[in-house]
C-alpha positions in Angstrom: 22.9 68.0 105.8 20.9 71.3 105.3 22.4 74.7 105.4 20.2 75.6 108.4 21.5 72.4 110.2 24.9 72.9 109.3 24.8 76.5 110.7 23.2 75.1 114.0 26.2 72.6 114.2 28.6 75.7 113.9 26.6 77.4 116.6 26.9 74.3 118.9 30.7 74.6 118.0 31.0 78.3 119.0 28.8 77.8 122.3 30.6 74.7 123.6 34.1 76.2 122.7 33.1 79.4 124.7 32.3 76.8 127.6 36.2 75.9 127.2 35.5 72.6 125.3 37.9 71.5 122.5 37.2 67.8 122.1 34.3 65.4 121.8 34.5 62.1 123.3 32.4 60.1 120.5 31.4 57.1 122.2 29.6 54.2 121.0 28.5 50.8 122.8 29.8 47.4 121.6 27.6 44.5 121.4 28.7 43.3 124.9 27.4 46.5 126.4 30.8 48.3 126.9 30.9 52.3 126.2 34.0 52.8 123.6 35.0 55.5 121.6 37.7 57.9 120.9 38.6 61.7 121.2 37.9 63.9 118.1 38.3 67.8 117.9 35.2 69.7 118.4 35.8 72.3 115.5 34.9 69.4 113.0 31.6 68.7 114.7 29.8 68.7 111.0 32.1 66.2 109.8 31.5 64.1 112.8 27.6 64.2 112.5 27.6 63.6 108.6 30.3 61.0 108.1 31.1 59.7 111.7 34.2 59.2 113.7 36.0 56.0 112.2 36.8 52.9 113.9 38.3 49.6 112.7 35.2 47.4 112.5 36.8 43.9 113.6 38.3 45.6 116.5 34.8 46.0 118.1 32.8 43.2 119.5 30.1 42.1 117.6 30.1 44.2 114.7 30.6 41.4 112.3 32.5 43.5 109.9 34.9 42.1 107.5 38.8 42.8 107.7 39.1 44.8 104.2 36.9 46.6 102.2 34.2 49.4 102.3 32.3 47.7 105.2 35.4 47.1 107.2 35.1 50.5 108.9 32.8 51.3 111.5 31.6 55.0 111.6 30.1 56.2 114.7 27.7 59.5 113.8 27.5 61.9 116.5 24.0 62.6 117.8 24.3 66.3 118.2 21.7 66.7 120.7 23.5 64.6 123.0 26.4 66.6 123.5 27.2 67.4 127.2 30.4 68.7 128.8 32.0 66.1 131.0 32.2 67.1 134.6 35.2 64.5 135.1 37.2 65.4 131.8 37.8 69.1 131.6 37.5 70.7 128.1 35.7 67.4 126.8 32.0 67.1 125.7 30.7 63.5 125.7 28.5 62.5 122.7 26.4 59.4 121.7 27.1 57.7 118.3 24.8 55.7 116.0 26.9 52.8 114.1 27.1 52.9 110.4 29.1 50.8 107.9 29.2 51.7 104.1 27.0 54.4 104.5 24.1 52.1 106.1 22.8 51.8 109.5 24.8 48.9 111.0 22.4 46.0 111.6 24.6 44.8 114.4 25.0 48.4 116.2 22.7 47.7 119.4 21.4 51.3 119.5 20.3 51.0 115.8 18.6 47.8 116.8 16.6 49.6 119.5 15.9 52.2 117.1 14.3 49.8 114.7 11.8 48.7 117.5 10.8 52.3 118.4 10.2 52.7 114.9 7.8 50.1 115.2 6.2 52.0 118.1 6.3 55.1 116.3 4.2 53.7 113.2 1.5 53.1 115.6 1.7 56.5 117.3 3.1 55.2 120.4 6.2 56.3 122.6 7.7 53.9 125.0 9.0 55.5 128.4 11.5 53.5 130.6 12.6 54.2 134.1 16.0 52.4 134.8 17.1 51.5 138.3 20.9 51.2 138.6 22.2 48.9 141.1 25.9 48.2 141.5 28.9 47.3 143.9 31.7 49.5 144.9 34.8 47.2 144.9 38.1 47.3 146.0 41.4 45.1 145.4 42.7 43.6 148.7 46.5 43.5 149.1 46.4 39.7 148.4 44.9 40.5 145.1 41.3 39.4 145.8 38.4 41.6 146.0 36.5 43.2 148.8 32.9 44.8 148.6 32.8 48.1 149.9 35.4 49.6 152.2 35.8 46.8 154.5 33.9 48.2 157.3 30.4 47.4 155.4 29.6 44.4 157.3 26.0 44.4 158.7 24.1 41.3 158.3 21.2 43.3 156.9 22.8 46.4 155.3 19.8 47.8 153.4 19.7 51.7 153.8 22.9 51.5 156.0 23.5 55.1 156.9 26.8 54.5 158.3 27.9 53.4 154.8 26.4 56.2 153.3 28.4 58.7 155.6 31.6 56.9 154.9 31.1 57.1 151.2 29.5 60.5 151.2 32.4 61.8 148.9 31.8 59.1 146.2 28.0 60.0 146.6 27.9 63.3 146.5 30.4 63.6 143.6 28.0 61.3 141.6 25.2 63.6 142.6 27.1 66.6 141.3 28.4 65.0 138.2 24.9 63.5 137.2 23.2 66.8 137.9 25.7 68.5 135.5 24.8 66.0 133.1 21.0 66.8 133.2 20.2 63.9 135.4 17.3 64.4 137.5 18.2 62.5 140.8 15.3 60.8 142.8 17.1 58.9 145.4 20.2 57.4 146.5 20.6 54.5 149.1 22.5 51.8 150.3 21.4 48.3 149.0 20.7 44.7 150.3 24.3 43.5 150.1 27.6 45.0 151.5 29.1 47.4 149.2 26.0 47.9 147.1 24.4 51.0 146.3 21.4 52.2 144.1 21.1 55.8 142.2 17.6 56.2 141.0 16.5 59.2 138.4 14.0 60.2 136.3 12.5 58.3 133.6 12.9 59.2 129.9 11.9 58.1 126.3 13.2 54.7 125.6 16.3 55.8 123.7 17.2 58.5 125.7 16.8 56.4 128.6 19.3 53.9 127.3 21.7 56.8 126.5 21.3 58.1 129.6 22.3 54.7 131.5 25.2 54.3 129.4 26.3 58.0 130.5 25.6 57.2 134.1 28.1 54.0 134.1 30.8 56.2 132.2 30.4 58.8 134.8 30.5 56.3 137.8 33.4 54.4 136.5 35.4 57.8 136.6 34.1 59.0 139.9 34.6 55.7 141.7 38.1 55.4 140.5 38.9 58.7 141.9 37.8 57.5 145.4 39.8 54.6 145.3 36.9 52.1 144.0 35.7 50.0 141.1 32.3 50.6 139.9 31.1 47.2 139.4 28.2 45.8 137.1 28.7 42.4 138.0 25.2 40.9 139.0 26.5 38.8 141.7 29.8 39.1 143.3 28.9 37.8 146.8 27.8 34.4 147.2 25.6 35.0 150.1 23.9 38.3 149.4 21.6 39.4 147.0 22.9 40.6 143.4 22.4 43.8 141.5 19.5 44.3 139.2 18.7 46.8 136.4 14.7 46.9 136.5 13.1 48.5 133.7 10.0 50.6 134.5 7.8 50.3 131.1 4.9 52.2 129.9 3.5 53.4 126.6 1.6 56.8 125.4 -0.2 57.5 122.3 0.4 60.4 120.3 -2.0 62.7 122.4 0.3 61.4 125.7 -2.3 59.0 126.9 -1.2 56.0 129.0 -1.9 52.9 127.1 -1.3 50.4 129.6 -3.1 51.6 132.5 -6.6 51.1 133.5 -7.0 51.6 137.3 -10.3 49.7 137.1 -9.0 46.4 135.7 -7.1 43.6 137.3 -3.5 44.8 137.9 -4.3 48.1 137.0 -3.5 47.2 133.5 -5.6 47.9 130.1 -6.1 45.0 127.7 -3.2 46.4 125.9 -1.0 46.4 128.9 -1.9 42.8 129.7 -1.1 41.5 126.3 2.3 43.3 126.5 2.9 41.5 129.8 2.1 38.4 128.4 4.2 38.9 125.5 7.2 39.3 128.1 6.3 36.0 130.1 5.6 34.0 126.7 9.6 35.2 125.5 11.1 35.3 129.0 13.3 32.4 128.5 14.9 34.1 125.3 14.8 37.3 126.8 17.0 36.1 129.6 19.9 35.7 127.1 20.0 39.5 126.5 18.8 40.7 129.8 21.1 38.4 132.0 23.9 37.8 129.6 26.7 36.4 131.7 27.6 33.4 133.6 27.4 35.2 136.7 23.9 36.5 135.9 22.5 33.0 136.9 24.1 33.3 140.2 21.7 36.1 140.9 18.7 34.3 139.4 18.7 31.7 142.1 16.2 30.9 145.0 18.6 30.6 147.5 18.4 32.4 150.9 20.7 35.4 151.4 22.7 36.3 154.4 20.4 39.3 155.1 17.4 37.0 155.2 15.9 38.9 152.0 16.2 37.9 148.5 14.2 39.8 145.5 16.0 37.8 142.6 12.9 37.3 140.0 13.1 33.4 139.6 9.7 32.6 138.5 7.5 33.7 135.3 4.7 35.4 136.9 3.1 38.7 137.5 1.7 40.2 140.6 0.3 43.6 142.0 3.2 45.1 143.6 4.6 41.8 144.2 8.5 41.7 144.1 8.8 37.9 144.2 7.6 37.9 140.5 9.2 38.5 137.3 6.9 40.9 136.3 5.5 43.6 138.9 2.3 45.9 137.8 2.7 49.0 139.6 0.7 52.2 139.2 -0.4 51.2 135.8 3.0 50.4 134.4 5.2 47.2 134.3 8.5 46.8 136.2 10.5 44.0 134.3 12.7 42.6 137.0 14.8 40.2 134.6 17.6 42.8 133.3 20.8 42.9 135.3 23.6 45.9 134.9 25.9 43.5 132.9 23.3 43.6 130.0 23.6 45.6 126.7 21.0 48.1 127.9 20.0 48.8 124.1 19.7 45.3 123.0 17.9 44.2 126.2 15.4 47.2 125.8 15.2 45.9 122.1 14.4 42.4 122.7 11.9 43.5 125.8 10.0 46.0 123.4 10.0 43.1 120.6 8.4 40.7 123.0 5.8 42.9 124.5 4.9 43.9 120.9 4.5 40.3 120.1 2.2 39.8 123.0 0.0 42.6 121.5 -0.2 41.6 118.0 -0.8 38.0 118.7 -3.5 39.0 121.5 -2.2 36.7 123.7 -4.4 36.3 126.9 -3.6 38.2 130.0 -1.6 36.3 132.4 -3.3 35.3 135.7 -2.0 37.6 138.5 0.0 36.0 141.5 -1.0 37.1 145.0 1.4 35.0 146.9 5.3 35.4 148.0 6.6 32.6 145.7 9.6 32.4 148.0 7.2 31.1 150.7 5.8 28.6 148.2 9.0 27.6 147.1 10.2 26.8 150.9 6.8 25.0 151.2 7.3 22.8 148.3 4.1 24.1 147.0 3.3 24.3 143.1 5.0 27.3 141.3 5.1 29.1 138.1 7.7 28.2 135.3 11.2 28.9 136.2 13.6 31.3 134.4 16.8 29.3 132.7 19.2 28.2 135.5 22.2 29.1 133.5 23.4 30.9 130.4 23.6 28.0 128.2 19.9 27.3 128.7 19.0 30.9 127.9 21.0 31.1 124.9 19.3 27.8 123.6 15.9 29.3 124.3 17.0 32.4 122.0 18.3 30.0 119.5 14.7 28.3 119.3 12.8 31.6 119.5 12.6 32.3 116.0 9.8 34.9 116.1 11.9 37.0 118.6 14.9 36.7 116.7 13.3 37.9 113.4 11.6 40.8 115.1 15.1 42.1 116.8 17.3 41.1 113.5 19.1 37.9 112.7 22.3 39.5 112.0 22.6 40.9 115.6 21.2 37.5 117.1 24.0 35.7 115.0 27.0 37.8 116.7 25.5 37.6 119.9 25.0 33.9 120.1 28.3 33.4 118.8 30.2 35.7 121.7 28.1 34.3 124.3 28.6 30.5 123.3 32.1 31.4 123.1 32.0 32.8 126.7 30.0 29.7 127.9 32.6 27.3 126.5 35.4 29.4 128.2 33.4 29.1 131.5 32.7 25.3 131.0 36.2 24.7 130.6 37.7 26.6 133.6 38.3 25.1 136.7 37.3 27.0 139.7 38.4 27.2 143.7 35.4 25.4 144.4 36.4 22.5 142.3 40.0 22.4 143.7 38.5 22.5 147.4 35.8 20.1 147.0 37.6 17.4 144.9 41.3 17.8 145.0 41.5 15.8 148.1 38.5 13.7 147.8 39.1 10.1 148.7 
């Protein structure tokens, strides 16, 4: 740490102290995507930046660290530019941490994994920009121990843009607006989505790493604000069987060192340059393996289904195709950028984004041919029994198998993190496969 850097950190301590801040919530993201962390004194900020806050490595999902020795300790090094006073924790500032072990960047830290992909882009003079669209459910426990979506009054058959629900939840939504604004989010819109108890809050796009950090801070904020209003903020992709699930769409674009858009060409098919088309081809080529990161739970594949919803509308991206503003495709080309519709809010956003960028770069480096645009409603084709593009995996096991077989993508993202991911997720699949559900009891218990 240089003298100037140390002086800047001490100035940050003085500035935050003057605002009544006494502690830092030093946070990292475990491999499953959950924000974790601890409170540390603000006064020792230079230490947290230089050495990091210490955590027992094996106590964190997916580190792969041993139980003893120099590499058994996970150190979260505070990124000082990320420090923000938390409006819902008076006296505390939030900080994002990078994972280290043995003094080196940890290969299984998902934020470090994303950093490595961004380094590949930076070596070409490119910057990745990402707009993330969080959809989520507000849930409540019923007296019988079950769950309900929303407040029990959210019962419209087609609830998109329901103003009555927005009015009833104005306290939660306004507290979210205020808290996110205080944290530097630029809110663009808030709406009720197409399932009961489901909402979407959109905010301005950012550079890829900052966008991923911002989404994790969004989740931290939403959990706290929802709890204050008697709700559970849920990133479960598909809590309601007969309603649409929640996505976490990535709007992707690249710029060069002069800020010029690299994917856009308004005169070309889909409005994409040759580079943009190759990036899209890489996403479609690796889509099955990417599902393991972007749709990472057993429940994710209830969302990725072609069934009809109670509202009569579903936007689930089931088929591997690209279309011009076509929301029935996995990839939607719009305004010279790509909307990648596979991710859901249960994903580890760093890992899902790292895999997405690695797949797009693969398409560029291999000069994959531009994918053929789809001009049809794929759900109409499905109902008519017409030929369809290839379908995404129907369950988590198939996605994990696809990732296992996609050696080039695993190498690009990192074998160490892939090994940890596959170990955790195969265990999750095995636990699901061994579970006996209420559906099975109802269907088979009294069968003749």
